[in-house]
DRENBA-524122 format. One line per field, with one value per residue (C-alpha): residue number from 1; residue in three letters; x, y, z. Coordinates in nm, 4 decimals, decimal comma. Example, Ala and Ser with C-alpha at 12.3 -4.5 7.8 and 13.67 -1.06 7.14 Angstrom:
DRENBA-524122
pos <- c(1 / 2)
code <- c(ala / ser)
c1 <- c(1,2300 / 1,3670)
c2 <- c(-0,4500 / -0,1060)
c3 <- c(0,7800 / 0,7140)
end
This chain:
DRENBA-524122
pos <- c(1 / 2 / 3 / 4 / 5 / 6 / 7 / 8 / 9 / 10 / 11 / 12 / 13 / 14 / 15 / 16 / 17 / 18 / 19 / 20 / 21 / 22 / 23 / 24 / 25 / 26 / 27 / 28 / 29 / 30 / 31 / 32 / 33 / 34 / 35 / 36 / 37 / 38 / 39 / 40 / 41 / 42 / 43 / 44 / 45 / 46 / 47 / 48 / 49 / 50 / 51 / 52 / 53 / 54 / 55 / 56 / 57 / 58 / 59 / 60 / 61 / 62 / 63 / 64 / 65 / 66 / 67 / 68 / 69 / 70 / 71 / 72 / 73 / 74 / 75 / 76 / 77 / 78 / 79 / 80 / 81 / 82 / 83 / 84 / 85 / 86 / 87 / 88 / 89 / 90 / 91 / 92 / 93 / 94 / 95 / 96 / 97 / 98 / 99 / 100 / 101 / 102 / 103 / 104 / 105 / 106 / 107 / 108 / 109 / 110 / 111 / 112 / 113 / 114 / 115 / 116 / 117 / 118 / 119 / 120 / 121 / 122 / 123 / 124 / 125 / 126 / 127 / 128 / 129 / 130 / 131 / 132 / 133 / 134 / 135 / 136 / 137 / 138 / 139 / 140 / 141 / 142 / 143 / 144 / 145 / 146 / 147 / 148 / 149 / 150 / 151 / 152 / 153 / 154 / 155 / 156 / 157 / 158 / 159 / 160 / 161 / 162 / 163 / 164 / 165 / 166 / 167 / 168 / 169 / 170 / 171 / 172 / 173 / 174 / 175 / 176 / 177 / 178 / 179 / 180 / 181 / 182 / 183 / 184 / 185 / 186 / 187 / 188 / 189 / 190 / 191 / 192 / 193 / 194 / 195 / 196 / 197 / 198 / 199 / 200 / 201 / 202 / 203 / 204 / 205 / 206 / 207 / 208 / 209 / 210 / 211 / 212 / 213 / 214 / 215 / 216 / 217 / 218 / 219 / 220 / 221 / 222 / 223 / 224 / 225 / 226 / 227 / 228 / 229 / 230 / 231 / 232 / 233 / 234 / 235 / 236 / 237 / 238 / 239 / 240 / 241 / 242 / 243 / 244 / 245 / 246 / 247 / 248 / 249 / 250 / 251 / 252 / 253 / 254 / 255 / 256 / 257 / 258 / 259 / 260 / 261 / 262 / 263 / 264 / 265 / 266 / 267 / 268 / 269 / 270 / 271 / 272 / 273 / 274 / 275 / 276 / 277 / 278 / 279 / 280 / 281 / 282 / 283 / 284 / 285 / 286 / 287 / 288 / 289 / 290 / 291 / 292 / 293 / 294 / 295 / 296 / 297 / 298 / 299 / 300 / 301 / 302 / 303 / 304 / 305 / 306 / 307 / 308 / 309 / 310 / 311 / 312 / 313 / 314 / 315 / 316 / 317 / 318 / 319 / 320 / 321 / 322 / 323 / 324 / 325 / 326 / 327 / 328 / 329 / 330 / 331 / 332 / 333 / 334 / 335 / 336 / 337 / 338 / 339 / 340 / 341 / 342 / 343 / 344 / 345 / 346 / 347 / 348 / 349 / 350 / 351 / 352 / 353 / 354 / 355 / 356 / 357 / 358 / 359 / 360 / 361 / 362 / 363 / 364 / 365 / 366 / 367 / 368 / 369 / 370)
code <- c(met / gly / asn / leu / thr / ser / asn / ser / asn / ser / pro / ala / ala / gly / ser / glu / leu / leu / leu / arg / pro / ala / thr / glu / glu / asp / ala / pro / ala / trp / asp / gly / phe / val / glu / arg / his / pro / his / ala / arg / phe / ala / his / leu / trp / gly / tyr / arg / arg / val / leu / glu / gly / ala / tyr / gly / tyr / arg / cys / ala / tyr / leu / ser / ile / phe / ala / gly / asp / arg / arg / val / gly / val / phe / pro / ser / ile / val / val / arg / arg / gly / gly / ala / arg / leu / ile / ser / gln / pro / phe / ile / glu / tyr / gly / gly / pro / leu / ile / glu / gly / leu / ser / thr / glu / gln / gln / lys / leu / leu / pro / ser / met / leu / leu / arg / ala / ala / arg / glu / his / gly / cys / gln / ser / ile / glu / ile / arg / gly / gly / ile / gly / cys / glu / pro / met / leu / glu / ser / glu / tyr / cys / val / lys / his / pro / leu / his / ser / tyr / ala / val / leu / asp / leu / ala / pro / lys / glu / gln / leu / trp / arg / lys / ala / leu / thr / asn / glu / ala / arg / lys / gly / val / asn / arg / ala / gln / lys / ala / gly / leu / thr / val / asp / val / arg / arg / ser / ala / ala / ala / val / gly / asp / pro / phe / tyr / asp / leu / tyr / leu / ile / ser / met / lys / arg / leu / gly / val / pro / pro / his / ser / arg / gln / phe / phe / thr / gln / leu / ala / ala / gly / ile / gly / asp / his / leu / val / ala / ala / trp / val / met / asp / lys / ala / ala / pro / val / ala / met / leu / leu / gly / ala / val / ala / gly / gln / arg / ile / gln / ile / phe / ile / thr / ala / ser / asp / pro / gln / ala / trp / ala / ser / arg / pro / asn / asp / leu / ala / his / trp / glu / leu / ile / gln / trp / ala / phe / ser / thr / gly / leu / arg / glu / phe / asp / phe / gly / ser / ala / arg / tyr / glu / gly / gln / ile / gln / phe / lys / lys / lys / trp / gly / val / ser / leu / tyr / glu / tyr / gly / tyr / tyr / leu / ile / gly / glu / pro / asn / ser / ala / ala / ile / arg / gln / ile / his / thr / val / gln / thr / ser / ser / arg / leu / met / thr / ala / met / ser / ser / leu / trp / arg / thr / ala / val / pro / thr / lys / val / thr / gly / leu / leu / gly / pro / ser / leu / arg / lys / leu / leu / thr / lys)
c1 <- c(-0,7848 / -1,1369 / -1,3300 / -1,6588 / -1,7980 / -1,9537 / -2,2309 / -2,2347 / -2,1464 / -1,8259 / -1,4901 / -1,4310 / -1,7646 / -1,7552 / -1,4194 / -1,3593 / -1,2447 / -0,9475 / -0,7323 / -0,3724 / -0,0845 / 0,1622 / 0,5321 / 0,8487 / 0,8132 / 0,4844 / 0,6509 / 0,6904 / 0,3333 / 0,2015 / 0,3715 / 0,2651 / -0,0966 / -0,0545 / 0,1059 / -0,1899 / -0,4583 / -0,6299 / -0,6525 / -0,2990 / -0,0754 / 0,2828 / 0,1781 / 0,0282 / 0,3673 / 0,5501 / 0,8482 / 0,6426 / 0,6166 / 0,9950 / 0,9797 / 0,7193 / 0,9098 / 1,2606 / 1,2059 / 0,9244 / 0,9331 / 0,5678 / 0,4310 / 0,2715 / -0,0307 / -0,0252 / -0,2947 / -0,3282 / -0,6826 / -0,7364 / -1,0273 / -0,9144 / -0,5534 / -0,5980 / -0,4929 / -0,7881 / -0,6711 / -0,4120 / -0,4587 / -0,1639 / -0,1887 / -0,0033 / -0,0949 / -0,1496 / -0,2200 / -0,2551 / -0,6132 / -0,7590 / -0,5957 / -0,6670 / -0,5231 / -0,4434 / -0,4125 / -0,1876 / -0,0041 / 0,1663 / -0,0196 / -0,3667 / -0,4347 / -0,4798 / -0,7302 / -0,7701 / -0,7107 / -0,9439 / -1,0473 / -1,2997 / -1,5201 / -1,8932 / -2,0665 / -2,1896 / -1,8373 / -1,7153 / -2,0035 / -1,8845 / -1,5172 / -1,5305 / -1,6354 / -1,3520 / -1,0987 / -1,2311 / -1,1805 / -0,8265 / -0,7704 / -0,8737 / -0,5988 / -0,3606 / -0,5352 / -0,7207 / -1,0887 / -1,1264 / -0,9720 / -0,9069 / -0,8736 / -0,7451 / -0,8755 / -1,0186 / -1,0646 / -1,2758 / -1,4061 / -1,7577 / -1,9290 / -1,8050 / -2,0432 / -2,3257 / -2,1878 / -2,3080 / -1,9451 / -1,8239 / -1,8849 / -1,7326 / -1,6457 / -1,5940 / -1,3070 / -1,1933 / -1,0830 / -0,7885 / -0,6742 / -0,5855 / -0,4719 / -0,5369 / -0,2114 / -0,1999 / 0,0544 / 0,2415 / 0,0716 / -0,2764 / -0,2157 / -0,0498 / -0,3405 / -0,6403 / -0,5566 / -0,3172 / -0,4525 / -0,2823 / -0,1380 / 0,0326 / 0,1743 / 0,3057 / 0,4830 / 0,6501 / 0,7538 / 0,9026 / 1,1088 / 1,2374 / 1,3265 / 1,5190 / 1,7339 / 1,6099 / 1,6373 / 1,5006 / 1,6706 / 1,4464 / 1,6092 / 1,5026 / 1,5568 / 1,8305 / 1,9322 / 1,5835 / 1,6451 / 2,0213 / 2,1843 / 2,0718 / 1,7127 / 1,6758 / 1,8084 / 1,5531 / 1,2831 / 1,3513 / 1,3306 / 0,9986 / 0,8442 / 0,9522 / 0,7916 / 0,4681 / 0,4859 / 0,4738 / 0,7021 / 0,9231 / 1,0095 / 1,3601 / 1,6333 / 1,6081 / 1,2477 / 1,3657 / 1,6655 / 1,4388 / 1,1841 / 1,4455 / 1,5702 / 1,2170 / 1,0554 / 1,3650 / 1,2953 / 0,9316 / 1,0638 / 1,0961 / 1,1863 / 1,2110 / 1,5135 / 1,5016 / 1,8500 / 1,9700 / 2,2960 / 2,4528 / 2,2523 / 1,9272 / 1,6552 / 1,3479 / 1,2549 / 0,9185 / 0,9095 / 0,6666 / 0,6292 / 0,4953 / 0,2559 / 0,0661 / -0,0367 / 0,0031 / 0,2568 / 0,1593 / 0,3447 / 0,3741 / 0,6684 / 0,7588 / 1,0850 / 1,2217 / 1,4424 / 1,2237 / 1,4894 / 1,4205 / 1,0413 / 1,0330 / 1,1537 / 0,8657 / 1,0738 / 0,7832 / 0,5740 / 0,8552 / 0,9037 / 0,5384 / 0,5321 / 0,8478 / 0,7438 / 0,4031 / 0,5760 / 0,8123 / 0,5196 / 0,3391 / 0,6573 / 0,7011 / 0,3478 / 0,1732 / -0,1912 / -0,2510 / -0,0675 / -0,1995 / -0,1524 / -0,2795 / -0,5105 / -0,6630 / -0,7630 / -0,7461 / -0,8177 / -0,4608 / -0,3755 / -0,6933 / -0,6279 / -0,2660 / -0,3757 / -0,6700 / -0,4424 / -0,2996 / -0,6408 / -0,7045 / -1,0301 / -1,1275 / -1,2686 / -1,4111 / -1,1670 / -1,2606 / -1,1838 / -1,3483 / -1,3884 / -1,4539 / -1,5754 / -1,8692 / -2,2012 / -2,3022 / -1,9796 / -1,7712 / -1,4958 / -1,6878 / -1,8429 / -1,5243 / -1,2091 / -0,8705 / -0,7443 / -0,5739 / -0,7691 / -0,4923 / -0,7191 / -0,7866 / -0,6589 / -0,4118 / -0,2673 / -0,2450 / -0,0485 / 0,1808 / 0,2423 / 0,3331 / 0,5715 / 0,7336 / 0,7904 / 0,9286 / 1,0995 / 1,2498 / 1,5830 / 1,5743 / 1,8331 / 1,6449 / 1,3241 / 1,4944 / 1,5625 / 1,2264 / 0,9979 / 0,9835 / 0,8733 / 0,5992 / 0,5014 / 0,4571 / 0,2606 / 0,0227 / 0,0197 / -0,0335)
c2 <- c(1,7526 / 1,8401 / 1,9076 / 2,0254 / 2,0574 / 2,3826 / 2,4091 / 2,7906 / 3,0254 / 3,1486 / 3,1215 / 2,8044 / 2,6496 / 2,2824 / 2,2293 / 2,0472 / 2,2780 / 2,1366 / 2,2322 / 2,1149 / 2,1557 / 2,4060 / 2,3192 / 2,5176 / 2,4388 / 2,6331 / 2,9533 / 3,1342 / 3,0595 / 3,1411 / 3,4822 / 3,5540 / 3,5007 / 3,7182 / 4,0034 / 4,0152 / 4,0046 / 4,3325 / 4,2425 / 4,1072 / 4,2111 / 4,1103 / 3,8501 / 3,6542 / 3,6291 / 3,2974 / 3,4645 / 3,5416 / 3,1667 / 3,1535 / 3,4220 / 3,2362 / 2,9099 / 3,0506 / 3,3162 / 3,1587 / 2,7882 / 2,7801 / 2,4891 / 2,6418 / 2,5157 / 2,6808 / 2,5661 / 2,6230 / 2,6387 / 2,5026 / 2,4737 / 2,1915 / 2,2781 / 2,6553 / 2,8274 / 3,0270 / 3,0947 / 3,0738 / 3,0325 / 3,0912 / 2,9961 / 2,8600 / 2,5834 / 2,7001 / 2,4564 / 2,7014 / 2,7883 / 2,5169 / 2,3829 / 2,6151 / 2,7628 / 3,1346 / 3,3430 / 3,5425 / 3,6154 / 3,9457 / 4,1404 / 4,2806 / 4,0862 / 3,7239 / 3,4855 / 3,3285 / 3,5270 / 3,3946 / 3,4892 / 3,3675 / 3,1812 / 3,2213 / 3,3372 / 2,9821 / 2,8429 / 3,1020 / 3,0071 / 2,6458 / 2,7345 / 2,7562 / 2,3933 / 2,2902 / 2,4908 / 2,3383 / 1,9865 / 2,0820 / 2,2257 / 1,8938 / 1,7198 / 1,9374 / 1,8439 / 2,1772 / 2,2259 / 2,5862 / 2,8677 / 3,2298 / 3,4742 / 3,8229 / 4,0935 / 3,8651 / 4,1461 / 4,0157 / 3,7212 / 3,8607 / 3,5962 / 3,3276 / 3,4681 / 3,2994 / 2,9744 / 2,8478 / 2,7599 / 3,1218 / 3,4178 / 3,7672 / 3,9597 / 4,3332 / 4,4809 / 4,8239 / 4,9999 / 5,0056 / 5,3148 / 5,3457 / 5,6441 / 5,6442 / 5,7649 / 6,0675 / 6,3254 / 6,5157 / 6,8511 / 6,6980 / 6,5166 / 6,8198 / 7,0513 / 6,8187 / 6,5204 / 6,6321 / 6,8369 / 7,1512 / 6,9505 / 6,7074 / 6,9895 / 7,1691 / 6,8521 / 6,7980 / 7,1637 / 7,1587 / 6,8479 / 6,9968 / 7,3283 / 7,1295 / 6,9940 / 6,6357 / 6,4262 / 6,0873 / 5,7887 / 5,5082 / 5,1682 / 4,8199 / 4,4588 / 4,4015 / 4,7694 / 4,8637 / 4,6897 / 4,7353 / 4,8846 / 5,0812 / 4,9934 / 4,7254 / 4,9456 / 5,2177 / 4,9549 / 4,8171 / 5,1673 / 5,2305 / 4,8989 / 4,9457 / 5,2904 / 5,1363 / 4,8541 / 4,5879 / 4,2802 / 4,3147 / 4,0712 / 3,9282 / 4,0684 / 3,7389 / 3,8202 / 4,1189 / 3,9482 / 3,6588 / 3,9056 / 4,0752 / 3,7376 / 3,6090 / 3,8984 / 4,0830 / 4,4120 / 4,3992 / 4,5279 / 4,9083 / 5,1664 / 5,5428 / 5,6355 / 5,9898 / 6,1341 / 6,4221 / 6,4830 / 6,1334 / 5,9994 / 5,8020 / 5,9358 / 5,7540 / 5,4634 / 5,3801 / 5,0173 / 4,8820 / 4,6120 / 4,6091 / 4,3551 / 4,4075 / 4,7733 / 4,8789 / 4,9387 / 4,8478 / 5,0090 / 4,8186 / 4,9420 / 5,2922 / 5,3293 / 5,6644 / 5,8462 / 6,0380 / 6,3090 / 6,3981 / 6,4177 / 6,7969 / 6,8012 / 6,5710 / 6,2997 / 6,0553 / 6,2991 / 6,3424 / 5,9657 / 5,9136 / 6,1970 / 6,0864 / 5,7207 / 5,8225 / 6,0113 / 5,7204 / 5,4796 / 5,6924 / 5,7415 / 5,3637 / 5,3146 / 5,1957 / 5,2889 / 5,2538 / 5,3439 / 5,1153 / 5,2597 / 4,9412 / 4,9268 / 5,2328 / 5,1180 / 5,4042 / 5,7758 / 5,9067 / 5,6507 / 5,7273 / 6,1022 / 6,0597 / 5,8553 / 6,0789 / 6,3793 / 6,2154 / 6,2023 / 5,8308 / 5,6432 / 5,4104 / 5,0634 / 4,8033 / 4,5443 / 4,2157 / 3,8493 / 3,5731 / 3,2519 / 2,9176 / 2,6183 / 2,3929 / 2,5840 / 2,7262 / 2,6016 / 2,7963 / 2,8122 / 3,0663 / 3,2570 / 3,3728 / 3,5254 / 3,4717 / 3,8284 / 3,9824 / 4,2637 / 4,5234 / 4,7581 / 4,5028 / 4,5727 / 4,2825 / 4,3820 / 4,7471 / 4,6458 / 4,4166 / 4,6911 / 4,9373 / 4,6861 / 4,6219 / 4,9950 / 5,0706 / 4,7595 / 4,5656 / 4,6950 / 4,7706 / 4,5095 / 4,2448 / 4,3194 / 4,1909 / 3,8599 / 3,8103 / 3,9797 / 3,7210 / 3,4413 / 3,6613 / 3,7710 / 3,4086 / 3,3314 / 3,6163 / 3,5178 / 3,8809)
c3 <- c(0,6394 / 0,5405 / 0,2240 / 0,0831 / -0,2648 / -0,3840 / -0,6399 / -0,6363 / -0,9211 / -0,7545 / -0,9364 / -0,7325 / -0,8303 / -0,9162 / -0,7495 / -0,4275 / -0,1481 / 0,0432 / 0,3410 / 0,3142 / 0,5596 / 0,4147 / 0,3993 / 0,3340 / -0,0378 / -0,0346 / 0,0903 / -0,2477 / -0,3594 / -0,0121 / -0,0063 / -0,3626 / -0,2594 / 0,0507 / -0,1442 / -0,3849 / -0,1171 / -0,0187 / 0,3527 / 0,3974 / 0,6865 / 0,7475 / 1,0056 / 0,7143 / 0,5413 / 0,5581 / 0,7227 / 1,0332 / 1,0870 / 1,1115 / 1,3801 / 1,5859 / 1,5644 / 1,6033 / 1,8709 / 2,0711 / 1,9881 / 1,8870 / 1,6915 / 1,3836 / 1,1919 / 0,8489 / 0,6080 / 0,2342 / 0,0985 / -0,2522 / -0,4922 / -0,7156 / -0,8015 / -0,7518 / -0,4282 / -0,2948 / 0,0599 / 0,3356 / 0,7086 / 0,9471 / 1,3153 / 1,6175 / 1,8608 / 2,2203 / 2,5029 / 2,7924 / 2,8857 / 2,6647 / 2,3496 / 2,0568 / 1,7407 / 1,7490 / 1,4334 / 1,4956 / 1,8227 / 1,9152 / 1,6484 / 1,5794 / 1,2618 / 1,1673 / 1,0176 / 0,6766 / 0,3596 / 0,0914 / -0,2612 / -0,5147 / -0,2664 / -0,2535 / 0,0628 / 0,1130 / 0,0953 / 0,3440 / 0,5702 / 0,5640 / 0,6127 / 0,9979 / 1,0333 / 0,7999 / 0,9992 / 1,3221 / 1,1868 / 1,0937 / 1,4431 / 1,5992 / 1,4044 / 1,6091 / 1,9335 / 1,9533 / 2,0230 / 1,9112 / 1,7041 / 1,8023 / 1,5132 / 1,5887 / 1,3616 / 1,0973 / 0,8463 / 0,5593 / 0,7631 / 0,8145 / 0,5936 / 0,8342 / 1,0944 / 0,9034 / 1,0413 / 1,3785 / 1,4509 / 1,4403 / 1,6731 / 1,6692 / 1,9857 / 1,9140 / 2,1194 / 2,0018 / 1,6827 / 1,4453 / 1,2559 / 0,8872 / 0,6826 / 0,3083 / 0,1560 / -0,0721 / -0,1924 / 0,0782 / 0,0141 / 0,0242 / 0,3516 / 0,5115 / 0,4278 / 0,4506 / 0,6727 / 0,9444 / 1,2328 / 1,3548 / 1,6440 / 1,4052 / 1,1911 / 1,5019 / 1,6132 / 1,2766 / 1,2524 / 1,6018 / 1,5232 / 1,1995 / 1,3672 / 1,6301 / 1,3486 / 1,3689 / 1,0519 / 0,9474 / 0,7894 / 0,6556 / 0,6995 / 0,5912 / 0,6920 / 0,9532 / 0,9448 / 1,0635 / 1,3980 / 1,4321 / 1,7411 / 1,9368 / 1,8397 / 2,1057 / 2,3867 / 2,3084 / 2,2693 / 2,6195 / 2,7666 / 2,5927 / 2,6949 / 3,0565 / 3,0576 / 2,9295 / 3,1836 / 2,9078 / 2,8858 / 2,5765 / 2,3021 / 2,3017 / 2,0800 / 1,8917 / 1,7976 / 1,5946 / 1,4392 / 1,3383 / 1,2038 / 0,9860 / 0,8626 / 0,8056 / 0,6182 / 0,4923 / 0,3159 / 0,4247 / 0,7597 / 0,7565 / 1,0208 / 1,0376 / 1,2527 / 1,3880 / 1,4290 / 1,6449 / 1,4620 / 1,4683 / 1,7629 / 1,7131 / 1,9445 / 1,8110 / 1,5851 / 1,4292 / 1,3143 / 1,0584 / 0,7965 / 0,4425 / 0,2951 / -0,0258 / -0,0616 / 0,3015 / 0,5729 / 0,9272 / 1,2158 / 1,5407 / 1,7496 / 1,8653 / 2,0573 / 2,1714 / 2,4204 / 2,6711 / 2,6948 / 2,3306 / 2,3554 / 2,3759 / 2,0137 / 1,9054 / 1,7319 / 1,7205 / 1,5183 / 1,2680 / 1,2440 / 1,1538 / 0,9002 / 0,7218 / 0,7113 / 0,5743 / 0,2927 / 0,2278 / 0,2051 / -0,0527 / -0,2553 / -0,2848 / -0,4178 / -0,1027 / -0,0517 / 0,3231 / 0,6417 / 0,9151 / 1,2642 / 1,4303 / 1,7286 / 1,8947 / 2,2414 / 2,4910 / 2,4647 / 2,4415 / 2,1744 / 1,9805 / 1,9844 / 1,8715 / 1,5711 / 1,4859 / 1,4435 / 1,1275 / 0,9615 / 1,0059 / 0,9736 / 1,2590 / 1,1965 / 1,4310 / 1,5563 / 1,7210 / 1,7765 / 1,5772 / 1,7765 / 1,6085 / 1,8053 / 1,8669 / 1,8586 / 2,1994 / 2,3604 / 2,6108 / 2,3487 / 2,1416 / 2,4316 / 2,6040 / 2,4575 / 2,6203 / 2,5858 / 2,8877 / 3,0528 / 3,0787 / 3,2760 / 3,5522 / 3,9039 / 3,8863 / 3,5490 / 3,6531 / 3,9636 / 3,7625 / 3,5068 / 3,7811 / 3,9384 / 3,5988 / 3,5467 / 3,8898 / 4,0281 / 3,7374 / 3,5979 / 3,2265 / 3,1324 / 3,3322 / 3,1422 / 2,8267 / 3,0023 / 3,1763 / 2,9255 / 2,6460 / 2,8819 / 3,0250 / 2,6747 / 2,5685 / 2,8842 / 2,8072 / 2,4359 / 2,3375)
end
């Protein structure tokens, strides 16, 4: 699908660099590479492909990157025709892009043109990479441009006592103490149990409150089937009743959280604070090194994540296309603060019944390709 030869002193020096379409037989080797990579997120795992195909019907374009017979990278993406045919890596999540190792800066500089040639074989004229952590050397290429958007938040994990005293703010400690005094407890569940009933009911309530179209129930069942025990949730219990769930997924040395679902009637007891604190402790106890809170876009969200002692890093989109073309000048992200989107969000919150949101939401979600 494209090749170049390197004469650098990198570990891949002297070997021809190749992009090959990945097949189901590649899944074990693909996931093994992802699990070892320092920038991996769960959306890079092979099982996420099964989610995108099974729940949304996307056509996926997954590429393995080889230097000779050695795997040096993976690139997951989907084909999107709306708004100009392009590859997106990855939808519905903050992180995507190629994971690569052992390539010289010069090879990484040449990688965008190789990926673009591969995209054209899928009828696409550009590539949209979300997050693209570790992709900075590609900016040396005239085919690649980065558009900064906002920040993402990461907590370096440490023993409980150290985090409690040195990382958490007084506000975070007060929230955890209030939840514990209210008698709330936490049960950490994995795989299908992480998204079992009544997870989806609470999720629909939370998404309606936020004015955001939800994923289908099938999305979560496919996710559990696709990534298995990588899927983890902290269920906050008031006696026998779940009142909040914090859903995340593990890849490599980090857990990334991406869904918070809770009962508004329980908020006074601060169940969401307890869910975060208990899942942070669980992550450290299992040997993980990072707790990824995901994007930090608006002030309330930023302040909530800062109270856990996170560090903020720049987040953006990498666009690959012909030099100076419109494809790399304009991103396709939805402006959630626009007048139209604000009005639509308000209508979703106030006029659409909760059960109906589960039926209409997935189609809107795919249309927005968020």
